[in-house]
Structures are given as C-alpha cells and as structure tokens.
N, C-alpha and C positions, 0 to 999 in steps of 0.2 A: 603380425599383430599378436601380442601375448593374450592367452585366454583370461577371461574374467575370473578373479579368485573366488572360491566358494565362501559363502557366509557361514558364520557359526550359529546364527539364529534365523528364524523366519523374518524378523524385522530387518529392514534396511538401515541399520544403525550408521552405516557409512554415509548415508544421506542426511544425517542429523548435523546440521551446521548452523551455529547460532551467531547472529550479529550481536552488537554490544547490548542493545536493549534487552534481548532475550537472555543473554548471559548474565546481565545484572539482575534480572528477575530470578533466575535459577539460584544464584549465589546470595541474593539479598544484599548486594553492595551497590555503591554508586559507581559512576563511570570512572571517576578519578581513582577510587580505591581499586577497581578492577585492573586498571592500567598499572597501578603500583604493584599489585600482586603478581601480575604476569612478568613484570620486569625483575622483581625480587626473587621469584621462585625458580627461575631458570627452566620452567616448563615451556616447551616449544609450542607456540601458537602459530598456526599457519595463516597464510594470507589468501584472500579470495582469488587472486590471479594464479595461485598454484593449482586451483581446480578449473579455472576458466581464464585462459590467457588474456581475454579481452576485459576482464573485470578490474575494477579499481582495487589496488592492493591493500584493502582494509583487513583488519584482524578478523578471523573467523574461527570460532571455538567449536571443536568437535566434542561429542558427548563424553568420551573418556578423559579429555582434557579438563572439562568442567569438574568431573568428579575428582580428578587428581589435584586440582586447585583447592577443592574443599578439604581434602586430606592434608594438603600442605598447610592450609590455614590452621588446622588442628595441631599439626606438628609444631607450628610456630607459637602456639598458645593463643591465637586469635579467636579460636573457638574452644569453649569449655568442654571437657569430657567428664563423664560420671565417675563416681568412686569405683576403684578397681575390685569390685566384689562379685564379679561374674555378670553375664549379660542379664538385662531386665527383659522378662518375657511378657509380650503383649499378645493376648488372644483376641482376635476380631471375631465376634460370635454373636449370633442372635438366631432364634429358632424360627426362621422365616426367610424364604428366598426373595430375591428382587429388592433388597433393602439398600444395596450398595456396599455389601460386606467386602467382596473382593476388591472393588474399586478403592475402598477405604484402606485395606491392607496394602495395596500396591502404591497408591499415591502417598500414603504416610511413610512407607519405607523409603521411597525416592527422596522425599523432603528431609527425612531424618538423616539419610546419607549425605545429602547436600549441606546439612548442618554440622557435618563432621562426625556423626555417630556411625560406627561400623555396624552395618545392619544385615542380618540374614533373614530371608523370608522362607517359610516352610509351608508348602501347599498341602493341606490335610483334607482336601475335598476331591473325590474321584472325578468330579466334573471338570477339574483342572483349569478353571478360569484364571487363576493367578498365574499358572504355568503359561497359558496362552498370552496373558498380558505382558509377560516378561520375554516373549519371543519364541516360545517352544510349542510344539504340537505333541500331545500325549501319545498319539497312535502312529507317529511317523516311523517308517523303517528305512534301512540303509539305501535301498533302491530308490525309494520315493525322494529321499533327501537329495541325491545327486540330480534327479530330474528337476528339482526345484532350485538347483544351484546352491545347495546347502551341504556343508561337510558333516562328518560324523560327530563333531562336538555338539551338534543340535539334537542328537538322539538321546532319549531318556532311557538310561539303562539301570537306574536305581531310584528308589523313592524312600521316604522316611520309614516305610514298612521294613526295608532292608536293614535299618538300624535297630528298630524296636524288636523285631522277631528274635535275633540272636541275643539281644540284651536280656529279654525275658527268659530265653532258654538257658542262658548262663546262670540266672537266678535259680532256676529249677534244679540245676546240677549242683547248687550250693557253692558256686564260684563267687568268692567274696568280692573280687574285682568287678564282676558282672560285665566285663568288657568282651566284645567280640574279638576273635583272634586276629582277623585281617582287616585292613582298611578297605573301603569301598571306592573303587575308581569312578571318577566322573559323577559322584554323588552331588557335589556342590557346583552349580553353574554360575558363571560370571558374565552375564550378557552385556554389560557395559564396562568391562575391564576389571582389573584387580581392585581399583578404588571405587567402583560402583557397588550398589547393593548386590548381594549374592542370593542364590535361590536353590532350594531343594524342591524339585518338580514333583508332580503327581501324574499318575496314569491309572488305568483301570485296575492294575494289580495293587494299588494302594489299599484296596478293600481287604487285602490279606492281613492288614494290621489288626482287625477287630478280634479274630479268634485267639491269637496269642495273649492279648490283653485280657479277654474274658476268662481264659483258662489259667491266668497267672496266679501264683500264690500270694498270700498276704494282701496288702493294700493295693489292689489293682488300679484304683483311681489315681494312685501316685506314681504310676510307671513313668510317665513323661517327666514328672518333677525330679524323680531320682536319676533318670537318664541325663537330663540337662545338668544336674548338679555334678555328676561324674564328668560329663563332657566339658563343662566349664573349667574343671581342673586339668583338662588335657589328658584325662585318664582313659578315654575311650578311643581306640584307634580308628574306629569307623567314623567318628564325628568329634572333631576338636572345636569346641566353642570358645576357647580361651581368648581368642583375638577379637571377639565380637562384643559390642556394647548393648545391642538390642536384637532380640529374636521376635519376629512377627509371624504369628500363626494364623493362617487363613482357614477357619474351621468350616466343617460341613454345616448346611442349614437345617440339620435335623438332630434329634437327640441320639447319641451313640456313645460308645466307649471312647472313641477318638475325641469327640467333643468334650466329654466329661474330663478326660485326662488333660486336655488342653487348658480347660478352666482351672483345674487343680494345680497346674504348673505355672499359671500366670501370676505376675505381679500386678498387671493391669488388664482388665477386660474392657475392650471397646465394643459397644453395642450400637451399630448403625440402625436407626429406627426410621423407616419410611413413614411419612406423615399420614398414616391411615390406621383404622381401628385394628386391622389384622396384625400389623406389625407390633402394636401395643401388646397384644396377647402373647406374641413371641417374647417380648421384653419381660412380661410378668413370669413366664416360664423360666427364662434365664435367671432372673433374680431368685426365684425359688430354688433353682439348681445350685446357685452360689451359696445360699443360706444352708442348704442341706449338706453340702461339702464342708462348709465351715464348722457345722455342728459335729460332723463325724471326724474331721481332721482339723484340729485347731491351728495347725501349721499353714493351712490354706486360708489366705485372707486377701484376695485380690481387690484392688480398687476399681470400681465400676465407673466408666465414663460413657455417657449416652450421647450419641451424635445424631441429631435430627438431619435426615437426608430427604432429597426430592422436595425441597422446600419451595413454596410459592406463596407470597402474601395475598394473592388474589383468589385463592380457593377457600371456600367457606369451611370445609372439613378440616383444613389445616389450622384454622383458628380454634376449632374445637379440640384438636389434638394438642395444641400448645397448652391449653388449659389442663388437659389430662397429664401431660408431661410435667406440669408444675408440681405435681406430687413428688417428683424426683429431682427437685431443683438443685440439691446439693451434689447430685451426680451428673448434672446436665452440662454439656459443653456450651459455652457462650457463642461459639462459632457454629453456624449451620451450613449445610451444603445445598445449594439451589438445584432445582430440577433442571436438567440439561440433556440434550441429545448428544453432546460431545463425548460423554463417557462410553456409551455403547459403540459409537463410531470408532473410538480409539482402539477398541478390541480388535477391529478388523485389520488394523495395522500392526498388531502384536507389540504395541508400545503403550506405556503409561501416558495419559493425557499431558501430564506435566512436562514430559520430554518432547512431545509433539508440538504443544502450543503453550510455552511457558508463561505467556502473558494473558492467557484466557481466564475468564472468571472462575471456572472450576479449579484450575491450577492454583489460582490466588487464594481461593477459599480453603483448599486443602493445605496450603502453606501456613495459613493462619491457624488451622486446626493442629497441624504438626508442631507449631510453636507451643500450643497448650499441652500437647502430648509430651513434648520435650521436657517441660516443667515437671510433669508427673513422673517421667523417667528418672530425672535427677532426685526427686523426692524418694522414689522407691529404692534407688541405689544407695542413697544416704541412710535410709532407714535400715536397710540390710547391712550396710557397713557398720552401723552403730551396734547392731545385734551381735556381729562378729567380734 
C-alpha cells in the first residue's frame, strides 16, 4: 500500500469536492451553463466513482478545477477584466479587532478570484489570521510539518517584511531602481493551485517591517505605494505584481506604520464595522487617518467602502448603529454581513467559509458584497488608466 502523500497546507483541500449545486454557486452560473463550460474548456472534471467505486458517476468538481474554470471563462471573454494599469490595491482596515476584518479580506479575495480577477492577498497582521484562513500556520517548523502529514511547501519562510526591508535599504543607498538584488523563494503561496487566489503569509517576524519604514528617508508613508508601483511594472525581482488585477491587504487592527502605509497605497479601503459603538469609534479614527494622509500627500485618495458586519435585525443597538452609519451613506455598502458562528468555525478548518460551504448564507452575502467591490475595482482601474 502506497503511503499517503503529504499535503502542502494544513487544510484538507483534497477533500473539497463539489456537486453541481455548490459548483454553480461558486461560479455564479446555471446548471446548463456549467455543463457547457466543462465541455468547451477541456478541463478534466472527475466523476464521483473515481473516488468511491460504489458511487454514481456524476461529475464532482475539485477546488482547483473550479478556479481553473473561472480563469478559463476570463480567457474566453465571458468575464470582464479591468484596465491593464496595474493591480488595484484594497486595504481592509479598521482600528478595532473582532469586526470581521480578516474574514472580509479572505472571503472577498476568494469571490474576486472566482469572478476571474487574479488576486493576491498579503497578510500584514502578526496575528496571522488570514494566513491561517488560507491553510498555513505561522509557527510551524519542518519537524512538526511531517508529523502533521504536511510537506515543506506549508512552511512560512518569508513575509512581506522580507520585501520591504531591502526595498527601503536600496533607497537609502541611493539605488534608483530600489529593487532587491535577489528573488525570495516561496514568498507567494498558492493554496488552491495556480488559478486560485495567491497569498503572502505572515508570522511573528513580520513585526520587523516597522523599524525600516520608521527610519526610511523621505515620504515614509508612501513606502508601500512606491513598492507596489515598481512591482506592478515587473521591476522588483522579489515581488512581481504585473500579473495581478487585485491586491488585498489584511491590515493590523491598530495604528502603526504598516497600517498607515497600507492606507496610503490603497485605491479602495474596506472598513468592516461591527454593529456596536466601539467599532464606530474605530471607523472615525480611520476616516481621520485617511483625511490626514490626503492632506499631506495629494496622490493618496482611496475610496472608502464601509461594510456593516455581525448584523442582526433583532438587536436594539443595531438599529441605533444603523442611524449612526447613516451619516456615511455615500460610503456605505448596501450589502451587510449577518452575524454567524460559521465564520469562526471555518478558521478551525484552515479554509474560507465560501470554499467549505458555498451555499451558506455567509458565503452568499460575501458574494454579493464582492460584486459591489468588483464594480469599485473597475472604477478605480478605469480612473487610473485615464490618468495615465
């Protein structure tokens, strides 16, 4: 009997097998359309009896197959792609923990990728919740990996700090290219295959990013913005962003240079706001930070999109919060995310809820929010393309 192959993430992605209804929900298509796509694309879809000899031989879609079909739809022109002016940067940020910030970053990234947008997530929080949601453990070492049936691809050997630190150092040396000399192996993880969302993970060493930024010369708040601009042109050997449409930044829940640089780099700032008074205070601080950055650097002009989370129509304080958020009506998402125990439970499986339970209420609500976000992405890309 052959040994069980080692996994490349903590998540058992090989167990993700979708029947037609779940596959249709993930791709947002009808049964007839899905059958047509699988026949036209030439992408192999396995049958249930290949996994279980006693099963009826119906089509069963694996997670990498779903994402490959999404990219095939894009290549065929069935899905629109944004103007080729470099990736649109989305910072998911609010100065308050427990608002659904990481959940919003993860679920939005998955849905945007399913909509055909090539998406890279960057975990900027040392708590590494996005990293875990995508199938990785920040403190895993090689010996532990083998004990858990996981190969070395699951190890985090580099973070975004390993890109930023040499970038800033090159600027101090007066290097006009600002580029690190060497690429960084295994920086970008691909937990769901080449056609799924990609990830730059975080660990405790990510905190090393703060000191180089604080000590950098010139406009230190623009470090990420300048780095992304260079990487979007394919001019940074450590980080090539030229193939991506969207960069999703999961920011730390506190004021820091990392958070400030993320806001300054963003085309869109998504602020998940838990429906309570404390989260509103975090929103006020975030709006103040954006205004301050815009005043100092006119080039900084992110669009703010407020997403109400933990929503329940039966709680009195939520009605009060709705009235409070009415002050920001022009920035407010028309889609809300309901309170649900499904999201924290999904973290235990190292998978986004959308990929665990595609037809769940939470997954459906984030799909609707991602459609709103997709419209904002196209607006931002078109505006930037017009400026160029």
